[in-house]
N, C-alpha and C positions, 0 to 999 in steps of 0.2 A: 098718787103713788109716792111713797117716801123716797128721798134721794139725798145725795151729797151735793151741796153747792160750794163751788170754789169762788170766793168773793175777794176781789182786789181791794186793798185799802190805800189811802193816800200815802205817798212817799215823802211828803213834807206839808204841802198846803192842804189843810183839812177840807177845802172846797172841792178837791179832786176826788169825789166819790159820787157814783151815779145814784139817781133816784131809785133805780131798780135794786141796787146793792142795799140801800137803806131799807127798802121794803122787805127784802129777803131776810136781812138780819133781824127785823122785827117779827117775822113770821115763823122762823125755825124754832125747833124745840130747845136746842142748845148750840153754842158756838165753840169751836175748837180754836184756840189762840196760841201762837208761838210763845208770847209772854203775856199772861193774863193781866199783869199790872199795866203794861203799855196799852193793851186793847181796852181795858176798863176806862182809860182816859178818853179814847175815841168814842166808845159807846155812850159815855156820859155826855160828851159833846153833842152826840146825835139824839140824845134822849131815849136811848134803847136800854131796856132792862131785860137781860136774858142770862141764863146760867152760862158761865165760862168754864171751859175745861182745858187743861194744859196739853198741848200737842207740839213738841219740838224735836229737834234732831237727836236728843239724848233719850227720849222715851217713846218715839214713834213706833219702833219695832214692837214694843210691848203693848201699845194702845190700838193699833190698827184693827185688830180682830174685834176688840170690844166695840169700837165705833161702827165697824161694818155690821156687827150683830144688832146694834141698836137701830141702825137704818133698816135692816132686814125685818126688824120687828115693828116697823111703822114710824120711827122717828125721822124727822127732817133735820139735817145737820148742816151747818155752814162752817167752812174752814177759812180762817184768815191768818195772815202773818203780821209781823210787826209793821211792815210797810211793803206795798207793792202786791204782786200777784203770787200766791202760794205756788210752790213748785219751781219757780224761777229763782235759783240760788237760795231757796227757802224750803222748809219741809212741805210735803204735799204729794210727791211722787209715789211713795209707798202706799199711802191711803188710797189714792186714785187707782193704782194698779190692783190693789186688793178688791176694791169695789167692782172694777171692770171684770176681774176674774170670777167674781161671784154673781155677776149679772145685775148689779145694783146700778141704777141710773146716776150719772154724774153730769151736772150742769155747771159750766164755767162761765162766769160773767166777764165781759171785757172791762178793762180798767187800767189803773195806774201801774206803770213799770218804768224803771229808769232807762233801760236800754234803748227803747224806741225814740224818746226825745233826744237822747244823746247822739244816736246815729243820724237822725234827720237833720239836726242842727250842726253836725260836724262839717258839712259841705262835701263829704265823700259820697260816692255812689251808694244808695241804699236800696236799690232794686234787688241786689243780691248781697248778703252778708253772712258772716258766721259768728255766733255768740259762744264764747268760751267760758263765761262765768268767772269765778275766782280761780286764779292759778294756784296750784299746790303751794303751800307755804314753804315746804322744804323738799322732801323727796319727790323727784319727778318734775320739778319746776322747770329746769332748763330743757329737759326733754320735751315738755309740752310746748315751750317757746320755739324750739328747733323744728317741731312739727309744723309750725306756722310759716316757716321760711319761704315756702313756695306758694302760699295762699294768695290767690288773686282777688278774692272777695274782700270787702271791708271787714275788719276784725274788731270785735267788741269784747272788752274785758271789764270785770269789776275789780276794784282794789280798795284796800283800806288806806287811810292817810299815813299809817305807819310804814307801808311798803310801797307807796306809789313811786317814789324816787328810785328805789331799788328796781321796781318793775320796769320803769322807763330805761334805766341803765342796762338791764338785761335784754330788753327788747332791742335796744340799740346795738348791743354786742352781736346779736344774731341777724337782725333785719337791716342794720346800718343806721348810724346816727342821723343820716339825711332823710330817712323815711318820714313822711308827713304824719302827724298825729293831732288829734283834738281831744283834750282832756276836760271833761265836765265834772263839776262838783256841786253838791247841794242842790240838785235839780228840784225846782218848784219852791225852794226855800228862799228866805230873805237875802242870803249871801250867795245866791246862784252865780256861777262863773264858768266860762268856757275859755280855755287857753289853747291856741292853735299855733302850729309851727312845726319845725323838725323835731324828732325825738330828742336830739341834743339840746335844742333851744328850750323845749318845754321842761326837760329834766332840770336844766339850769334855773328856770323860773321857780320851780318848786324847791330847789336848794336855797334860793334867796328868800322865798316866801313860804313859811312853815305850812305844810299841807293840813287842812282841817276839813272835816266832813266826809261824806261818802263820795267815792270817785268812780267815774266810768271813763275808761280809756278806749278811744276809737282810733284804730290804726288803718291808714290807707293800704289797700291791697297792693300786691306786687304787679305792676304793669309790665308790658313787654319791653318798653323803653327802659324801665327801671331794672328789669331782669338783666339786661346787657350791662348796665352800669354797675350793678351790685356784683355781677360775676367778675367783671374786670377788677373791681376793688378787692375781691377775695383773692384773685390770682396775684395781685401785687403784694 
C-alpha cells in the first residue's frame, strides 16, 4: 500500500540517521524536502539518488493536495526537513493532517530531534515536560511567556542566536531571574555546549559570549517551594 513516510534527518552529526531511514529514502518514489539544496547534500553523502521536491512553510498549503493525490494514486513519498523530525517546528503538520483526513497511511520513523537530548541533559525532571517550540517573534511573545508563569513541568523552547539573550531576559522578567535554566546549543555538532545556572547568570554568559548556532532553552518548572518565593518577590 502506498503511504507517506515521515523521516527524521540528522540535526548535525551525519551519523545520526537510522538504517531504516536510509532504506526508506532509497525505496520511495520521491522525497519532499524543506530545502532541496540542503537535502541534496545529505542524500549525496548517503549515496541516494531520488527526485527531490520542495515542500516548505511558504508553499505547503499549495502542495499538500498534489502530494496526497500522488500517494492515493500509488506513489510512496518521504517527507524530510533540513534537520530533525518534520512537524516539530518544521513543515509537516498540514500534509499529515490531509493524509489522515483522506485515509492515507502515514508512518513516522523515530529519529533525531533537538528537544529530547536537551531536556534529558538539562538535569531537570523529564518525566513530564511541555514543549513550546519557537516563541512568537513579536506579537503575542510576552503573552506566551506569561502563560508559562505557573507551569510546573519542565519547559522547552527553541530560539535563534539572534534572540536568545532577549528570550532569557523576557523569561527572567516573568519567571524571575533566579529560576534555573539550561541552554544547549549546536547539539550533536563539533561545538556543542550546555550552559546551566539561573536565568540571570546564563543571560549574562551569552552577553559576554556571542551566541552562535541553534539553541534549546530548558527552564525548570515552578515548584511549590519556588511558588512561595516568587509570590513573595512579586508582592515586594
